[in-house]
Phi, psi and omega in degrees: 000130176236119181231140174241135174247133182233119172263087190291133173274154180289334182229147179304325184290340179269149182288135173258125176289138185221122181237131176249125179236112181234114177047049175088349177262137186234139176224135176241149178204176177245135176235172182232290188281158175300322180299317178296317179298311181298323180296311182292319177301317179298326178291326183278323186053065185286161172283326183216140170241119182252120188243129174269093175183142173294134181273355184202165172267159174297146176296321172209159180079197188261333184236149173279166178305314182296323178297318179295319179295319176299318179298320179299332179269006175094006178269165187232070177288148173280151177291136174300340179274351175302132186310321180289341181270337186302316177298326179295314180297316180298319178294316179299324181292341175268317186285315186300315177300326177294316179295321184291347176297333184231344189225160173279120183240131180237147174272133181229165179228097188302328179297325177292315179301315180302313182292316181298321181275356178070033181269158179285137181290125174223143182237080171233156180298321180294318180296316179296323176297321176297317178298322177298313181297320177299319177297318177299322178296313178299321177299311181301323182277358180078015181255065184213167169221159184250135181250121171073178185297326181278357173060058172285130184265133174227154177298149175233104185267000000 
């Protein structure tokens, strides 16, 4: 099993958390540009790429269907329309289609994974990338559920 978790930054100049999980061995690092991300993903050839970033904007209003469903379950996603989130969504809208040309890519929300797995809250890019990869692992193993129309993946224990 090869899974990659990506805690995508909104801008290339900011660090993107990147976690590689291969058959139980895990490595985390920081990457920056989309080109760098695509290069490393291509070297790994993963079964699943799990990305922490909204893949789309709401059709109308402030939140997408999946964001509202997460809120109903007690999670606190930021709106993709929040000014600080817009560059992230725009970047994901460019990167994800490139990744999907060759790989299975899922949208994840690490804070939900953290809560579901009962883990201690830490906010680093590497830790969030690890949570993304863990979600990808659960997805690969069929131990997941999908939330809302945008299909955010979370572990299902």
